[in-house]
VOPAGU-2260 file (C-alpha; in pm, 1 decimal, decimal comma):
REM VOPAGU-2260
SITE   aa  ch    i         X         Y         Z
SITE  MET   A    0   -6665,5    7368,2    3136,0
SITE  ALA   A    1   -6830,1    7205,1    2899,6
SITE  VAL   A    2   -7063,5    7384,1    2641,7
SITE  ASN   A    3   -7441,7    7325,0    2650,3
SITE  LEU   A    4   -7328,0    6940,0    2736,8
SITE  SER   A    5   -7472,3    6731,2    3034,9
SITE  ALA   A    6   -7369,4    6360,2    3149,0
SITE  PRO   A    7   -7568,8    6124,4    2971,5
SITE  MET   A    8   -7929,1    5948,6    3086,0
SITE  ASN   A    9   -8058,5    5633,5    3001,9
SITE  LEU   A   10   -7852,2    5444,0    2781,5
SITE  LEU   A   11   -7994,4    5187,3    2624,7
SITE  PRO   A   12   -7879,6    4846,6    2716,7
SITE  VAL   A   13   -7755,4    4645,0    2395,2
SITE  ALA   A   14   -7860,7    4249,0    2398,6
SITE  GLY   A   15   -7581,4    4032,8    2415,1
SITE  LEU   A   16   -7353,6    4296,8    2596,0
SITE  ARG   A   17   -7265,5    4342,3    2975,6
SITE  LEU   A   18   -7021,5    4585,9    3096,2
SITE  GLY   A   19   -6787,1    4591,5    3414,3
SITE  VAL   A   20   -6582,1    4836,8    3564,7
SITE  ALA   A   21   -6314,5    4870,4    3851,2
SITE  GLU   A   22   -6069,1    5040,1    4052,8
SITE  ALA   A   23   -5705,3    5021,3    3955,5
SITE  ALA   A   24   -5546,4    5282,3    4102,5
SITE  ILE   A   25   -5407,0    5321,8    3740,8
SITE  LYS   A   26   -5297,9    5694,4    3793,0
SITE  LYS   A   27   -5480,2    5806,8    4114,6
SITE  ALA   A   28   -5685,5    5563,1    4397,7
SITE  GLY   A   29   -6045,7    5651,0    4431,4
SITE  ARG   A   30   -6244,1    5608,6    4100,3
SITE  ASN   A   31   -6319,3    5325,4    3868,0
SITE  ASP   A   32   -6060,1    5337,9    3560,5
SITE  LEU   A   33   -6083,6    5028,3    3421,3
SITE  LEU   A   34   -6359,4    4857,1    3174,5
SITE  VAL   A   35   -6444,7    4503,3    3051,3
SITE  ILE   A   36   -6701,5    4503,6    2785,3
SITE  GLU   A   37   -6820,0    4113,1    2722,8
SITE  LEU   A   38   -6947,6    4037,7    2389,2
SITE  ALA   A   39   -7162,9    3737,9    2322,4
SITE  ALA   A   40   -7020,1    3478,0    2090,2
SITE  GLY   A   41   -7069,1    3542,8    1761,8
SITE  SER   A   42   -7070,4    3900,5    1755,4
SITE  ARG   A   43   -6909,9    4107,4    1473,0
SITE  VAL   A   44   -6610,4    4393,3    1524,3
SITE  ALA   A   45   -6458,4    4637,0    1342,8
SITE  GLY   A   46   -6234,2    4908,5    1408,3
SITE  VAL   A   47   -6036,7    5249,1    1309,0
SITE  PHE   A   48   -5732,9    5323,0    1461,1
SITE  THR   A   49   -5493,2    5648,4    1509,7
SITE  GLN   A   50   -5255,5    5726,8    1209,6
SITE  ASN   A   51   -4954,8    5819,4    1440,7
SITE  ALA   A   52   -4654,9    5653,5    1398,2
SITE  PHE   A   53   -4625,0    5611,3    1753,4
SITE  ALA   A   54   -4926,2    5406,3    1780,1
SITE  ALA   A   55   -4960,2    5275,1    2146,0
SITE  ALA   A   56   -4931,9    4902,7    2185,5
SITE  PRO   A   57   -5283,3    4849,4    2270,5
SITE  VAL   A   58   -5352,0    4962,5    1914,1
SITE  GLN   A   59   -5097,8    4758,5    1779,0
SITE  LEU   A   60   -5243,2    4457,9    1954,5
SITE  CYS   A   61   -5604,7    4572,0    1835,8
SITE  ARG   A   62   -5471,2    4566,9    1468,2
SITE  GLU   A   63   -5286,9    4237,0    1502,0
SITE  TYR   A   64   -5574,3    4076,6    1687,9
SITE  LEU   A   65   -5832,6    4143,2    1439,2
SITE  LYS   A   66   -5648,4    4043,8    1168,0
SITE  ALA   A   67   -5608,9    3674,4    1363,8
SITE  THR   A   68   -5956,3    3638,4    1429,3
SITE  THR   A   69   -6323,3    3737,9    1380,0
SITE  SER   A   70   -6434,0    3586,3    1709,1
SITE  ILE   A   71   -6375,9    3885,3    1938,8
SITE  ARG   A   72   -6507,8    3834,4    2272,9
SITE  ALA   A   73   -6445,5    4129,6    2503,3
SITE  LEU   A   74   -6297,4    4478,0    2535,4
SITE  LEU   A   75   -6058,0    4579,5    2786,0
SITE  VAL   A   76   -6015,9    4987,1    2831,4
SITE  ASN   A   77   -5843,5    5163,9    3091,4
SITE  ALA   A   78   -5787,7    5535,7    3170,1
SITE  GLY   A   79   -5511,0    5723,5    3300,8
SITE  ASN   A   80   -5221,1    5571,7    3131,0
SITE  ALA   A   81   -5143,7    5525,3    2763,4
SITE  ASN   A   82   -4912,2    5249,0    2708,2
SITE  ALA   A   83   -4751,5    5466,6    2396,9
SITE  ALA   A   84   -4371,1    5499,7    2355,6
SITE  THR   A   85   -4302,9    5187,0    2613,7
SITE  GLY   A   86   -4122,5    4937,5    2346,3
SITE  ASP   A   87   -4148,2    4587,1    2408,8
SITE  GLY   A   88   -4246,7    4591,7    2744,7
SITE  GLY   A   89   -4549,3    4793,1    2683,8
SITE  LEU   A   90   -4646,7    4555,5    2450,3
SITE  ALA   A   91   -4603,1    4242,2    2687,2
SITE  ASP   A   92   -4796,4    4431,5    2949,9
SITE  ALA   A   93   -5122,0    4446,3    2741,5
SITE  ARG   A   94   -5084,5    4128,5    2587,5
SITE  ALA   A   95   -5078,2    4002,7    2994,8
SITE  THR   A   96   -5431,0    4223,9    3040,7
SITE  THR   A   97   -5579,8    4050,9    2775,7
SITE  ALA   A   98   -5465,9    3719,2    2868,4
SITE  ALA   A   99   -5611,5    3799,1    3244,8
SITE  VAL   A  100   -5946,5    3893,8    3057,9
SITE  ALA   A  101   -5970,6    3542,8    2861,4
SITE  ALA   A  102   -5894,9    3334,5    3173,0
SITE  GLU   A  103   -6193,6    3496,0    3348,6
SITE  LEU   A  104   -6418,5    3473,6    3035,8
SITE  GLY   A  105   -6280,8    3154,3    2909,7
SITE  CYS   A  106   -6148,8    3256,0    2573,5
SITE  GLU   A  107   -5832,6    3314,7    2407,9
SITE  ALA   A  108   -5638,5    3633,4    2441,8
SITE  GLN   A  109   -5652,1    3723,8    2091,8
SITE  GLN   A  110   -6031,8    3762,5    2117,6
SITE  VAL   A  111   -5976,7    4047,7    2387,6
SITE  LEU   A  112   -5928,3    4371,1    2234,3
SITE  PRO   A  113   -5714,5    4645,1    2446,9
SITE  PHE   A  114   -5742,7    5006,9    2468,5
SITE  SER   A  115   -5582,8    5239,0    2670,4
SITE  THR   A  116   -5580,2    5623,6    2739,1
SITE  GLY   A  117   -5387,2    5863,2    2961,0
SITE  VAL   A  118   -5007,5    6013,8    3004,7
SITE  ILE   A  119   -4754,2    5876,3    2715,5
SITE  GLY   A  120   -4433,7    5707,7    2791,7
SITE  LEU   A  121   -4492,3    5525,9    3139,8
SITE  ARG   A  122   -4535,4    5105,6    3179,2
SITE  LEU   A  123   -4880,3    5015,2    3317,1
SITE  PRO   A  124   -4938,9    4926,5    3689,3
SITE  LEU   A  125   -4973,7    4564,6    3545,5
SITE  GLN   A  126   -5030,3    4386,9    3894,8
SITE  ARG   A  127   -5325,8    4647,9    4016,4
SITE  MET   A  128   -5458,2    4570,8    3699,8
SITE  LEU   A  129   -5429,6    4235,0    3692,4
SITE  ALA   A  130   -5574,0    4227,9    4048,1
SITE  ALA   A  131   -5886,7    4473,5    3916,4
SITE  ILE   A  132   -5948,1    4235,3    3608,0
SITE  PRO   A  133   -6157,7    3958,2    3818,4
SITE  LYS   A  134   -6362,4    4268,0    3984,8
SITE  ALA   A  135   -6473,4    4419,6    3673,0
SITE  VAL   A  136   -6528,9    4083,1    3492,1
SITE  ALA   A  137   -6762,6    3988,9    3786,4
SITE  ALA   A  138   -6930,7    4329,3    3837,5
SITE  ALA   A  139   -7067,9    4306,9    3428,1
SITE  SER   A  140   -7413,6    4399,0    3371,6
SITE  ALA   A  141   -7629,1    4508,0    3077,1
SITE  ASP   A  142   -7705,2    4871,9    3220,5
SITE  ALA   A  143   -7370,4    4971,1    3322,2
SITE  TRP   A  144   -7307,8    5183,1    2985,8
SITE  THR   A  145   -7333,2    5522,0    3226,5
SITE  LEU   A  146   -7082,9    5386,8    3457,6
SITE  ALA   A  147   -6856,4    5261,6    3160,5
SITE  ALA   A  148   -6840,0    5601,5    3041,3
SITE  ALA   A  149   -6760,7    5787,0    3359,5
SITE  THR   A  150   -6498,8    5499,6    3354,5
SITE  ILE   A  151   -6299,7    5622,0    3051,4
SITE  MET   A  152   -6269,6    6001,6    3148,9
SITE  THR   A  153   -5935,6    6131,8    3179,3
SITE  THR   A  154   -5944,6    6516,6    3147,9
SITE  ASP   A  155   -6304,6    6491,4    3045,9
SITE  THR   A  156   -6526,1    6705,2    3278,9
SITE  VAL   A  157   -6869,4    6528,3    3156,3
SITE  ALA   A  158   -6935,3    6172,6    3048,2
SITE  LYS   A  159   -7015,9    6121,9    2690,1
SITE  GLY   A  160   -7286,7    5861,5    2533,5
SITE  ALA   A  161   -7566,2    5826,6    2301,4
SITE  SER   A  162   -7813,3    5593,7    2206,9
SITE  ARG   A  163   -8068,7    5550,8    1929,4
SITE  ARG   A  164   -8395,4    5270,8    1870,6
SITE  VAL   A  165   -8456,2    5173,7    1522,3
SITE  ALA   A  166   -8734,7    5008,8    1336,9
SITE  THR   A  167   -8596,6    4680,8    1103,4
SITE  SER   A  168   -8822,7    4444,0     931,8
SITE  GLN   A  169   -8676,4    4182,2    1190,1
SITE  GLY   A  170   -8753,6    4410,5    1533,2
SITE  GLU   A  171   -8659,6    4673,9    1700,0
SITE  VAL   A  172   -8278,9    4752,2    1717,1
SITE  THR   A  173   -8057,7    4936,8    1953,8
SITE  VAL   A  174   -7750,9    5161,7    1900,3
SITE  THR   A  175   -7568,7    5277,1    2218,8
SITE  GLY   A  176   -7188,5    5452,9    2205,6
SITE  ILE   A  177   -6956,1    5582,1    2470,8
SITE  ALA   A  178   -6633,0    5821,7    2414,3
SITE  LYS   A  179   -6394,3    5989,9    2558,5
SITE  GLY   A  180   -6161,6    6270,3    2484,1
SITE  VAL   A  181   -6163,1    6639,5    2488,5
SITE  GLY   A  182   -5775,5    6730,6    2442,2
SITE  MET   A  183   -5503,5    6589,6    2133,7
SITE  ILE   A  184   -5838,4    6585,6    1950,5
SITE  GLU   A  185   -5764,6    6579,1    1597,5
SITE  PRO   A  186   -5848,1    6182,2    1471,3
SITE  HIS   A  187   -5751,1    6061,9    1141,3
SITE  MET   A  188   -5911,0    5721,1    1138,1
SITE  ALA   A  189   -5816,6    6217,4    1946,6
SITE  THR   A  190   -5706,5    6130,1    2291,2
SITE  MET   A  191   -6002,2    5966,1    2165,6
SITE  LEU   A  192   -6192,9    5652,2    2230,0
SITE  GLY   A  193   -6506,4    5556,9    2084,6
SITE  PHE   A  194   -6729,9    5227,6    2183,4
SITE  ILE   A  195   -7035,1    5197,8    1998,5
SITE  ALA   A  196   -7264,4    4872,4    1984,6
SITE  THR   A  197   -7569,5    4740,2    1845,0
SITE  ASP   A  198   -7804,0    4418,0    1843,8
SITE  ALA   A  199   -7825,5    4439,9    1506,4
SITE  ARG   A  200   -7754,8    4142,9    1307,1
SITE  LEU   A  201   -7484,1    4296,6    1068,7
SITE  THR   A  202   -7227,2    4076,9     860,8
SITE  PRO   A  203   -6881,6    4186,3     919,8
SITE  ALA   A  204   -6835,5    4348,7     605,3
SITE  ALA   A  205   -7146,0    4550,6     720,1
SITE  VAL   A  206   -7010,2    4610,8    1035,6
SITE  ASP   A  207   -6709,2    4773,6     902,3
SITE  ALA   A  208   -6876,8    4977,9     664,0
SITE  ALA   A  209   -7106,7    5117,9     866,2
SITE  LEU   A  210   -6826,6    5245,8    1144,1
SITE  ARG   A  211   -6604,8    5385,0     848,7
SITE  SER   A  212   -6898,1    5561,2     674,9
SITE  ALA   A  213   -7016,6    5692,1    1018,5
SITE  VAL   A  214   -6652,5    5758,9    1130,5
SITE  ASP   A  215   -6599,1    5956,0     798,5
SITE  VAL   A  216   -6874,1    6260,4     925,4
SITE  SER   A  217   -6851,2    6236,4    1296,5
SITE  PHE   A  218   -6479,4    6175,6    1453,6
SITE  ASN   A  219   -6308,1    6291,6    1141,1
SITE  CYS   A  220   -6498,0    6609,5    1126,9
SITE  VAL   A  221   -6377,9    6702,5    1506,8
SITE  THR   A  222   -6075,9    6940,7    1608,8
SITE  VAL   A  223   -6014,6    7078,6    1973,5
SITE  ASP   A  224   -5624,9    7156,0    1909,4
SITE  SER   A  225   -5523,8    6983,1    1590,0
SITE  ASP   A  226   -5302,1    6708,4    1796,7
SITE  THR   A  227   -5370,3    6334,1    1664,1
SITE  SER   A  228   -5319,2    6087,8    1964,5
SITE  THR   A  229   -5088,8    5760,3    1986,9
SITE  ASN   A  230   -5420,7    5597,3    2118,2
SITE  ASP   A  231   -5697,7    5685,3    1908,0
SITE  SER   A  232   -5970,7    5436,3    1869,3
SITE  CYS   A  233   -6308,5    5360,1    1781,6
SITE  VAL   A  234   -6497,8    5047,4    1759,2
SITE  LEU   A  235   -6812,0    4891,3    1647,9
SITE  CYS   A  236   -6970,6    4589,2    1779,2
SITE  ALA   A  237   -7278,3    4410,0    1629,0
SITE  THR   A  238   -7383,1    4124,4    1886,3
SITE  ALA   A  239   -7666,3    3987,5    1614,3
SITE  GLN   A  240   -7910,0    3917,7    1895,5
SITE  VAL   A  241   -8214,2    4046,9    1665,6
SITE  GLY   A  242   -8382,4    3836,3    1407,6
SITE  SER   A  243   -8237,8    3553,2    1249,7
SITE  GLN   A  244   -8083,8    3732,3     903,4
SITE  ASP   A  245   -7801,0    3875,5     839,1
SITE  ILE   A  246   -7822,8    4247,5     742,0
SITE  ASP   A  247   -7521,4    4309,6     436,9
SITE  VAL   A  248   -7441,6    4654,5     283,5
SITE  GLY   A  249   -7715,7    4695,7      22,9
SITE  ASP   A  250   -7972,8    4507,6     183,8
SITE  ALA   A  251   -8324,3    4672,7     290,3
SITE  ASP   A  252   -8244,7    4714,7     668,5
SITE  TYR   A  253   -7895,2    4837,0     639,3
SITE  ALA   A  254   -7968,0    5204,4     560,1
SITE  ALA   A  255   -8150,2    5241,4     862,0
SITE  VAL   A  256   -7919,4    5078,3    1161,0
SITE  ALA   A  257   -7660,3    5282,1     973,4
SITE  ALA   A  258   -7802,7    5607,5    1018,3
SITE  ALA   A  259   -7844,9    5533,9    1350,0
SITE  ILE   A  260   -7491,3    5407,6    1453,7
SITE  ARG   A  261   -7370,6    5778,7    1223,0
SITE  ASP   A  262   -7609,4    5973,1    1450,8
SITE  VAL   A  263   -7458,2    5826,1    1768,6
SITE  CYS   A  264   -7128,7    5890,3    1632,4
SITE  ILE   A  265   -7225,7    6210,6    1547,0
SITE  GLU   A  266   -7355,9    6311,8    1878,8
SITE  LEU   A  267   -7089,9    6136,1    2037,7
SITE  ALA   A  268   -6799,1    6377,6    1806,4
SITE  GLN   A  269   -6994,1    6649,9    1929,3
SITE  SER   A  270   -6965,4    6619,1    2266,8
SITE  ILE   A  271   -6613,1    6583,4    2288,9
SITE  VAL   A  272   -6566,8    6903,9    2091,8
SITE  ARG   A  273   -6832,6    7067,0    2414,7
SITE  ASP   A  274   -6599,8    6929,4    2666,5
SITE  GLY   A  275   -6281,2    7069,6    2481,6
SITE  GLU   A  276   -6027,1    7131,5    2741,7
SITE  GLY   A  277   -6122,2    7458,0    2896,8
SITE  ALA   A  278   -6396,4    7508,7    2588,8
SITE  THR   A  279   -6655,7    7822,3    2576,9
SITE  ARG   A  280   -6765,9    7845,3    2290,5
SITE  PHE   A  281   -6876,3    7532,5    2053,0
SITE  ILE   A  282   -6846,0    7636,1    1645,8
SITE  THR   A  283   -6969,1    7480,4    1349,8
SITE  ILE   A  284   -6746,5    7532,1    1032,1
SITE  ASP   A  285   -6957,9    7473,8     721,2
SITE  VAL   A  286   -6772,1    7498,3     388,1
SITE  GLY   A  287   -6924,7    7492,9      89,9
SITE  GLY   A  288   -6837,6    7597,5    -323,3
SITE  ALA   A  289   -6563,6    7402,4    -286,8
SITE  MET   A  290   -6432,2    7169,6    -578,1
SITE  SER   A  291   -6424,7    6839,4    -328,8
SITE  VAL   A  292   -6517,3    6748,1     -31,2
SITE  ALA   A  293   -6123,6    6688,3      88,6
SITE  GLU   A  294   -6074,1    7082,4     -73,3
SITE  ALA   A  295   -6349,4    7228,5     212,4
SITE  ARG   A  296   -6218,6    7011,2     487,8
SITE  GLN   A  297   -5869,8    7168,6     443,0
SITE  VAL   A  298   -6030,2    7520,2     451,0
SITE  GLY   A  299   -6229,3    7397,0     717,8
SITE  TYR   A  300   -5950,4    7256,7     921,6
SITE  ALA   A  301   -5735,3    7574,3     871,3
SITE  ILE   A  302   -6042,2    7782,5    1024,4
SITE  ALA   A  303   -6074,6    7559,6    1324,6
SITE  ASN   A  304   -5690,8    7490,6    1421,4
SITE  SER   A  305   -5573,9    7808,9    1395,0
SITE  PRO   A  306   -5478,9    7956,0    1713,4
SITE  LEU   A  307   -5572,2    8322,5    1627,5
SITE  VAL   A  308   -5922,4    8231,0    1549,2
SITE  LYS   A  309   -5994,9    8028,2    1849,0
SITE  THR   A  310   -5836,5    8261,5    2077,5
SITE  ALA   A  311   -6053,0    8548,7    1931,9
SITE  MET   A  312   -6404,5    8324,8    1952,9
SITE  PHE   A  313   -6258,1    8268,4    2321,4
SITE  ALA   A  314   -6283,9    8640,1    2362,5
SITE  GLY   A  315   -6592,8    8692,4    2165,3
SITE  ASP   A  316   -6421,2    8918,5    1935,9
SITE  ALA   A  317   -6529,8    8883,3    1545,9
SITE  ASN   A  318   -6195,5    8955,9    1443,8
SITE  TRP   A  319   -6314,8    8813,6    1065,2
SITE  GLY   A  320   -5958,9    8882,2     962,1
SITE  ARG   A  321   -5841,7    8590,8    1140,0
SITE  ILE   A  322   -6053,5    8393,9     966,0
SITE  VAL   A  323   -5970,6    8575,2     600,7
SITE  MET   A  324   -5594,5    8459,3     692,3
SITE  ALA   A  325   -5656,6    8120,6     792,3
SITE  ILE   A  326   -5826,4    8031,1     440,4
SITE  GLY   A  327   -5580,4    8211,3     232,1
SITE  LYS   A  328   -5328,3    7984,8     410,1
SITE  ALA   A  329   -5511,2    7664,8     356,1
SITE  GLY   A  330   -5340,7    7599,3      54,1
SITE  VAL   A  331   -5610,4    7599,1    -179,6
SITE  SER   A  332   -5483,8    7608,6    -526,6
SITE  GLY   A  333   -5606,0    7909,9    -755,8
SITE  LEU   A  334   -5810,9    8043,2    -475,0
SITE  ASP   A  335   -5957,4    8371,1    -620,9
SITE  PRO   A  336   -6040,3    8595,6    -296,1
SITE  ALA   A  337   -6300,6    8768,8    -508,0
SITE  SER   A  338   -6516,4    8467,4    -454,9
SITE  VAL   A  339   -6492,0    8402,5    -123,2
SITE  GLY   A  340   -6819,1    8472,5     109,9
SITE  ILE   A  341   -6815,9    8475,9     471,9
SITE  ALA   A  342   -7085,2    8443,9     739,9
SITE  LEU   A  343   -7138,0    8440,5    1104,3
SITE  ASP   A  344   -7467,2    8314,8    1172,7
SITE  ASP   A  345   -7635,3    8466,5     924,8
SITE  VAL   A  346   -7415,3    8814,4     935,5
SITE  GLN   A  347   -7260,1    8821,2     601,4
SITE  LEU   A  348   -6885,2    8958,3     697,1
SITE  ILE   A  349   -6759,5    8895,5     324,5
SITE  VAL   A  350   -6934,3    8896,0     -20,6
SITE  GLY   A  351   -6743,4    8854,8    -298,5
SITE  GLY   A  352   -6377,4    8872,3     -99,4
SITE  GLN   A  353   -6475,3    9208,6      77,0
SITE  PRO   A  354   -6650,4    9353,0     323,5
SITE  HIS   A  355   -7042,0    9337,6     334,0
SITE  PRO   A  356   -7192,5    9680,7     281,1
SITE  ASP   A  357   -7424,3    9639,4     540,0
SITE  TYR   A  358   -7169,1    9464,8     799,1
SITE  ARG   A  359   -7161,8    9629,9    1160,0
SITE  GLU   A  360   -6913,2    9504,6    1410,7
SITE  GLU   A  361   -7175,3    9497,2    1680,9
SITE  ARG   A  362   -7380,1    9236,0    1490,3
SITE  GLY   A  363   -7046,9    8993,5    1434,1
SITE  ALA   A  364   -6971,6    9047,5    1808,6
SITE  ALA   A  365   -7345,0    8959,0    1914,5
SITE  VAL   A  366   -7313,8    8604,7    1754,4
SITE  VAL   A  367   -6950,9    8545,1    1900,8
SITE  ALA   A  368   -7070,5    8629,1    2196,2
SITE  LYS   A  369   -7308,8    8319,2    2216,2
SITE  PRO   A  370   -7203,7    8003,8    2361,5
SITE  GLU   A  371   -7281,5    7824,8    1993,9
SITE  PHE   A  372   -7282,2    7951,2    1653,1
SITE  THR   A  373   -7146,7    7855,6    1272,5
SITE  ILE   A  374   -6894,4    8009,1    1059,8
SITE  SER   A  375   -7004,7    7949,7     682,7
SITE  VAL   A  376   -6728,7    8037,8     388,3
SITE  THR   A  377   -6813,6    7972,5      65,8
SITE  LEU   A  378   -6542,0    7939,4    -217,3
SITE  GLY   A  379   -6716,8    7992,6    -524,0
SITE  ARG   A  380   -6524,2    7691,4    -671,4
SITE  GLY   A  381   -6767,3    7409,0    -706,5
SITE  ALA   A  382   -7070,8    7204,6    -535,5
SITE  ALA   A  383   -6854,5    7010,6    -275,0
SITE  GLN   A  384   -6936,1    7132,4     122,7
SITE  ALA   A  385   -6780,4    6982,8     462,4
SITE  ARG   A  386   -6937,2    7046,8     799,3
SITE  LEU   A  387   -6632,3    7041,2    1121,7
SITE  TRP   A  388   -6698,0    7111,8    1469,6
SITE  THR   A  389   -6440,0    7259,2    1704,1
SITE  CYS   A  390   -6386,7    7511,8    2012,4
SITE  ASP   A  391   -6242,4    7811,9    2135,0
SITE  PHE   A  392   -5886,0    7837,9    2332,1
SITE  SER   A  393   -5969,1    7929,4    2670,3
SITE  TYR   A  394   -5695,7    8024,7    2943,0
SITE  GLU   A  395   -5785,3    7727,0    3071,4
SITE  TYR   A  396   -5691,4    7477,4    2804,5
SITE  VAL   A  397   -5311,2    7620,2    2879,9
SITE  LYS   A  398   -5371,9    7518,3    3266,5
SITE  ILE   A  399   -5510,1    7211,9    3214,4
SITE  ASN   A  400   -5193,1    7098,6    2976,4
SITE  ALA   A  401   -4986,5    7255,8    3172,0
SITE  GLU   A  402   -5062,8    7068,1    3457,3
SITE  TYR   A  403   -5143,9    6735,6    3305,2
SITE  ARG   A  404   -4858,0    6518,4    3477,5
SITE  THR   A  405   -4901,8    6714,1    3806,0
């Protein structure tokens, strides 16, 4: 039931990167559910991860391995099992899978980063995964991005991917990314995994800076249901295949490459919301006139995560009183209601804290009946602004999550 979203077509290969998939019957048989991403020697990798205190075993290992080495050679991703809240056994399982990939590629286990998504609290089907890993490695190719995007899906209804090309002084650079996630989504770096790659010769510091700035305006600006997963991870890999000179933050080519990475991340983040579990509306929330970006996001998330707002939007009910309620409960100290304005697209609901004299119910209803629209809020306190993306709550959201383990 994705909102104006279709599966990605013609995702661009990234030089120095190959992808292979296999079936390990991790949750159920009959589908690919294991992905190996092989990186050229000399690739530079950075990651951001969940802030959930119950960080899954693969998240713990990623953090450990990224501290131990700057030479990452592969990523291993499985769908169907989160390997979270599994204790020492879960960590041992994750280590065994990275060792198996390393044996196939001739590298060290700590050069393989593991990622998992799916049901929390279950041990991995280790033997089936170990049997599938050589098949995934043997199947690796440069043009398997679309297949990889489908492999990492759980309750997603549409695979998610995006590509960009950008000119630099050293030649044309490619950026391609895939992501999964439609529920348990409010990343704080949602259940979200994102893998972005470029063949640009970014320095390790530039990879880290480009990823963090992109995530801040993309994956950290979406919510489906306000829940932050135990497994949220987003990784940027730069294979350093284009040109001979490193690109650092502040260099002439950095801005263009970083902008392409940001654009891919924004498209992927929006895809997650468009495919939110049971979603029928894709909603942009613009908050301006705030004293800080943090304050603008605080108000935006109060609206985006309100079950009353989200269910009204599903019903096509322009019940703007629920938006007023959400703004008021956001906890903005000293907020003056007389300075607040609210609009649905170009239909002004509230001006100066009270109903706009020209507002008519049918005009608001016409907006929220559309599959995509914008809720705009002005706070009248400053010049800061923020943009978030969310979706509605439908009957299907409850059904999907009530039956998630069946």
